[in-house]
KEPA-905582 format. One line per 10 residues: number of its first residue (from 0); their letters; for each residue x, y, z of N, C-alpha, C. Coordinates in pm, 1 decimal, always signed. Layout:
// residues N
NUM> A> X/Y/Z/X/Y/Z/X/Y/Z; ...
// end
This chain:
// residues 105
0> XXXXXXXXXX> +16748.0/+25187.9/+15707.6/+16810.6/+25164.3/+15579.7/+16955.1/+25212.8/+15585.2; +17046.2/+25132.5/+15538.1/+17188.1/+25169.3/+15537.6/+17222.5/+25233.4/+15403.6; +17288.5/+25347.3/+15410.1/+17326.2/+25419.6/+15290.3/+17476.7/+25414.0/+15270.4; +17518.9/+25404.2/+15143.8/+17659.1/+25426.7/+15110.3/+17682.5/+25576.5/+15123.5; +17808.1/+25618.1/+15132.0/+17832.4/+25761.7/+15123.4/+17784.5/+25804.9/+14985.1; +17751.9/+25930.9/+14973.4/+17703.9/+25978.2/+14843.8/+17808.7/+25960.6/+14734.6; +17934.4/+25985.8/+14765.4/+18038.8/+25967.5/+14663.4/+18051.7/+25819.5/+14627.1; +18041.7/+25730.5/+14725.8/+18046.7/+25586.5/+14696.1/+17929.3/+25547.0/+14606.9; +17812.3/+25600.4/+14636.6/+17694.7/+25570.3/+14554.4/+17710.1/+25621.2/+14412.8; +17760.4/+25744.6/+14398.8/+17782.0/+25801.5/+14265.7/+17889.2/+25723.4/+14190.3
10> XXXXXXXXXX> +17993.4/+25683.3/+14260.9/+18100.2/+25604.4/+14197.3/+18047.5/+25468.7/+14150.8; +17959.0/+25408.7/+14228.6/+17900.6/+25280.0/+14188.8/+17818.2/+25297.2/+14061.2; +17738.0/+25402.3/+14055.8/+17658.7/+25429.4/+13935.2/+17752.0/+25450.5/+13816.0; +17861.4/+25521.6/+13837.2/+17958.7/+25543.8/+13729.4/+18019.0/+25411.7/+13682.3; +18060.7/+25327.3/+13775.1/+18119.6/+25196.7/+13736.9/+18019.6/+25113.2/+13657.1; +17894.9/+25110.9/+13701.3/+17792.8/+25033.6/+13630.5/+17768.3/+25090.9/+13491.1; +17769.8/+25222.6/+13479.8/+17749.9/+25286.6/+13349.5/+17866.4/+25256.0/+13256.4; +17987.7/+25260.4/+13309.1/+18105.0/+25224.8/+13228.4/+18094.5/+25080.4/+13179.8; +18049.1/+24992.4/+13268.3/+18033.5/+24851.0/+13231.7/+17926.5/+24836.4/+13123.0; +17817.1/+24909.9/+13137.1/+17712.9/+24904.7/+13034.6/+17766.5/+24946.4/+12898.5
20> XXXXXXXXXX> +17846.9/+25051.4/+12895.8/+17902.7/+25097.7/+12768.5/+17996.3/+24992.6/+12709.5; +18077.6/+24929.0/+12792.9/+18165.7/+24821.8/+12743.9/+18082.9/+24709.0/+12683.2; +17974.8/+24674.2/+12748.0/+17887.6/+24568.4/+12696.3/+17820.2/+24611.5/+12566.2; +17780.8/+24737.8/+12558.1/+17719.3/+24788.5/+12435.2/+17819.2/+24784.7/+12319.8; +17942.5/+24820.4/+12348.0/+18046.6/+24815.5/+12244.8/+18064.8/+24671.9/+12195.6; +18048.6/+24575.5/+12286.1/+18060.5/+24433.6/+12250.8/+17929.9/+24377.8/+12194.1; +17828.7/+24463.3/+12178.3/+17696.3/+24423.4/+12127.9/+17630.0/+24316.9/+12214.0; +17652.4/+24321.9/+12342.8/+17587.3/+24229.2/+12436.6/+17470.9/+24302.4/+12503.2; +17365.0/+24320.9/+12426.6/+17253.7/+24404.2/+12470.4/+17173.3/+24339.8/+12582.5; +17170.5/+24209.0/+12587.7/+17101.0/+24141.7/+12697.9/+17173.3/+24172.1/+12829.7
30> XXXXXXXXXX> +17305.6/+24169.0/+12827.5/+17382.3/+24201.7/+12947.7/+17367.7/+24349.3/+12982.6; +17359.9/+24436.4/+12881.5/+17338.2/+24579.2/+12907.9/+17209.0/+24596.6/+12986.9; +17103.6/+24528.8/+12943.9/+16974.5/+24540.3/+13012.5/+16983.2/+24489.7/+13155.6; +17057.4/+24384.1/+13176.7/+17073.2/+24328.8/+13310.9/+17147.0/+24426.2/+13403.1; +17256.7/+24482.5/+13353.4/+17333.5/+24578.4/+13433.7/+17250.7/+24705.1/+13456.6; +17170.7/+24742.7/+13357.7/+17085.8/+24861.8/+13371.9/+16989.8/+24847.2/+13489.8; +16938.3/+24727.7/+13511.3/+16849.1/+24705.6/+13625.7/+16922.0/+24731.3/+13757.0; +17043.6/+24680.2/+13768.8/+17122.6/+24703.9/+13889.7/+17155.9/+24852.3/+13903.3; +17190.6/+24914.2/+13791.8/+17223.9/+25056.6/+13795.4/+17103.8/+25139.5/+13838.8; +16985.6/+25103.3/+13791.7/+16865.5/+25178.4/+13828.9/+16840.7/+25171.1/+13979.1
40> XXXXXXXXXX> +16862.9/+25053.5/+14037.6/+16848.3/+25041.1/+14183.3/+16949.7/+25130.5/+14254.7; +17072.0/+25137.1/+14202.7/+17175.6/+25221.5/+14262.8/+17140.8/+25369.7/+14249.1; +17087.4/+25407.6/+14134.2/+17046.1/+25546.5/+14113.3/+16933.2/+25581.9/+14209.7; +16836.7/+25491.5/+14222.1/+16725.5/+25515.4/+14314.5/+16775.4/+25535.5/+14456.7; +16868.2/+25450.9/+14500.0/+16923.2/+25462.6/+14635.4/+16999.4/+25594.5/+14650.8; +17075.0/+25631.0/+14549.5/+17151.2/+25755.8/+14554.9/+17058.3/+25875.5/+14572.1; +16951.2/+25879.3/+14494.7/+16862.8/+25994.4/+14499.1/+16765.6/+25991.9/+14616.9; +16763.1/+25882.0/+14692.0/+16685.2/+25876.7/+14816.2/+16770.1/+25912.3/+14937.9; +16900.5/+25929.0/+14916.5/+16992.2/+25955.8/+15027.1/+16948.0/+26083.2/+15099.3; +16942.6/+26080.2/+15230.7/+16891.4/+26195.9/+15305.0/+16979.4/+26321.6/+15295.4
50> XXXXXXXXXX> +17103.3/+26307.5/+15254.3/+17192.0/+26424.0/+15246.6/+17227.5/+26461.0/+15102.3; +17145.0/+26419.9/+15010.1/+17173.9/+26442.5/+14868.3/+17190.7/+26591.3/+14836.4; +17099.5/+26673.6/+14883.2/+17104.0/+26816.0/+14848.1/+17236.2/+26880.1/+14890.1; +17282.1/+26847.3/+15008.8/+17406.2/+26907.0/+15058.0/+17528.6/+26856.9/+14980.6; +17525.7/+26733.6/+14936.4/+17642.5/+26673.3/+14871.6/+17642.4/+26689.3/+14719.7; +17534.7/+26738.3/+14662.5/+17524.6/+26746.0/+14516.5/+17643.0/+26817.9/+14452.3; +17692.5/+26929.9/+14508.1/+17809.2/+26993.5/+14444.5/+17930.6/+26900.3/+14436.8; +17944.2/+26810.5/+14532.9/+18059.1/+26719.4/+14534.5/+18046.2/+26604.1/+14435.7; +17925.7/+26562.5/+14405.4/+17906.7/+26446.4/+14316.2/+17862.0/+26486.1/+14175.9; +17840.1/+26614.8/+14154.3/+17789.8/+26660.6/+14024.3/+17882.4/+26621.2/+13909.9
60> XXXXXXXXXX> +18013.1/+26628.3/+13930.1/+18107.4/+26591.8/+13824.3/+18095.4/+26445.6/+13785.8; +18082.1/+26360.8/+13886.2/+18066.3/+26217.1/+13860.3/+17937.1/+26191.8/+13783.4; +17829.9/+26259.0/+13824.4/+17701.3/+26239.4/+13756.7/+17704.9/+26293.5/+13614.1; +17783.0/+26397.2/+13589.6/+17798.8/+26449.3/+13453.7/+17865.4/+26344.4/+13363.9; +17967.0/+26278.1/+13416.7/+18034.2/+26172.1/+13340.6/+17936.5/+26058.8/+13311.9; +17855.2/+26023.3/+13410.4/+17753.6/+25919.0/+13391.3/+17662.6/+25956.8/+13275.1; +17618.2/+26080.7/+13271.2/+17527.9/+26123.2/+13163.7/+17596.0/+26117.9/+13027.3; +17723.2/+26154.0/+13021.6/+17796.1/+26148.6/+12894.2/+17812.1/+26004.2/+12845.8; +17845.4/+25913.8/+12937.9/+17858.9/+25772.7/+12901.3/+17724.6/+25714.1/+12861.1; +17621.2/+25754.6/+12932.3/+17486.1/+25708.3/+12901.7/+17447.0/+25749.1/+12759.8
70> XXXXXXXXXX> +17481.9/+25870.2/+12722.3/+17451.9/+25918.7/+12587.5/+17520.2/+25830.4/+12483.1; +17645.7/+25794.4/+12508.4/+17718.1/+25707.3/+12414.0/+17650.4/+25571.4/+12402.6; +17606.0/+25518.2/+12514.9/+17539.2/+25388.0/+12515.3/+17406.7/+25396.1/+12438.1; +17333.1/+25502.3/+12459.7/+17205.6/+25521.7/+12389.6/+17229.3/+25534.4/+12238.9; +17332.9/+25608.6/+12201.4/+17363.9/+25623.6/+12058.6/+17397.9/+25488.6/+11996.1; +17473.2/+25405.6/+12067.8/+17506.4/+25271.5/+12017.0/+17379.2/+25187.6/+12004.3; +17291.9/+25198.5/+12101.6/+17166.1/+25124.4/+12096.2/+17080.0/+25167.1/+11979.3; +17074.0/+25295.9/+11954.7/+16996.7/+25346.9/+11841.6/+17056.8/+25298.6/+11709.8; +17188.0/+25299.1/+11701.1/+17254.3/+25250.2/+11580.3/+17222.0/+25102.1/+11556.9; +17227.0/+25024.0/+11663.3/+17195.7/+24881.7/+11651.2/+17049.7/+24861.3/+11610.4
80> XXXXXXXXXX> +16961.0/+24940.6/+11666.7/+16818.8/+24930.4/+11631.4/+16800.2/+24958.8/+11482.8; +16869.1/+25059.8/+11433.1/+16858.6/+25092.8/+11290.7/+16915.1/+24981.2/+11203.8; +17024.9/+24920.9/+11246.6/+17082.5/+24809.2/+11171.3/+16985.5/+24691.3/+11166.9; +16923.2/+24663.1/+11279.7/+16826.3/+24553.3/+11283.7/+16705.9/+24583.6/+11195.5; +16659.6/+24706.9/+11197.5/+16547.3/+24744.5/+11112.8/+16583.3/+24727.1/+10965.2; +16705.2/+24766.3/+10928.0/+16749.7/+24750.6/+10789.6/+16757.6/+24602.4/+10752.0; +16810.1/+24521.4/+10842.5/+16819.2/+24377.6/+10815.7/+16680.9/+24316.8/+10798.7; +16585.5/+24361.4/+10877.6/+16449.3/+24310.8/+10864.3/+16388.0/+24349.5/+10730.3; +16417.9/+24469.3/+10684.3/+16366.0/+24514.2/+10554.6/+16416.2/+24425.0/+10441.9; +16538.4/+24373.1/+10459.7/+16601.9/+24296.5/+10352.6/+16560.2/+24149.8/+10351.4
90> XXXXXXXXXX> +16489.0/+24103.2/+10451.3/+16444.5/+23964.2/+10452.7/+16310.1/+23952.6/+10382.2; +16273.0/+23832.3/+10347.1/+16146.7/+23812.0/+10275.6/+16026.4/+23850.0/+10360.5; +16036.6/+23832.4/+10490.5/+15926.9/+23869.2/+10579.2/+15949.2/+24007.9/+10638.2; +16042.5/+24079.0/+10581.8/+16085.0/+24207.0/+10635.5/+15975.8/+24307.5/+10664.8; +15892.3/+24341.2/+10567.4/+15793.0/+24444.9/+10595.1/+15701.6/+24411.6/+10714.2; +15653.7/+24288.3/+10720.8/+15567.9/+24247.5/+10833.0/+15644.7/+24249.2/+10964.3; +15765.1/+24192.5/+10962.6/+15846.3/+24186.4/+11083.7/+15886.9/+24326.3/+11128.8; +15919.2/+24413.4/+11034.8/+15958.6/+24549.5/+11069.1/+15843.3/+24624.3/+11134.8; +15722.6/+24608.1/+11080.8/+15606.5/+24673.6/+11143.2/+15586.9/+24622.7/+11285.1; +15601.8/+24492.4/+11304.9/+15585.5/+24435.0/+11438.5/+15694.0/+24486.3/+11533.4
100> XXXXX> +15816.2/+24495.4/+11484.0/+15927.7/+24542.5/+11567.1/+15910.2/+24688.6/+11603.4; +15883.4/+24771.8/+11505.0/+15874.1/+24916.3/+11532.3/+15749.6/+24950.4/+11612.6; +15646.1/+24872.0/+11603.3/+15526.7/+24902.8/+11683.6/+15546.1/+24865.6/+11829.7; +15646.3/+24783.3/+11859.8/+15670.6/+24743.5/+11998.4/+15779.1/+24828.4/+12065.1; +15844.7/+24919.8/+11991.3/+15950.2/+25003.0/+12051.9/+15901.1/+25141.6/+12079.5
// end
């Protein structure tokens, strides 16, 4: 298996996370989910790297930024979920649709 350098791997995860946040800001949640799949593969590869333990002090700052951006993306997603729930409440089929939506999340 060929590995990127750990910093390259961490930088790739950061770029993907930044892209996800840009998409979330644009309310393109389908694209966010698509990029998240690619990001998850990159995270998996990063954490399988045979020299991860030794390099962790060098990439910790990058991973901290990833976590901060991820938090912003999650907050935007939660806000959108609440907006959708409110919109469902206001429709004629709202109560039924809201129960179906919230039971699936």
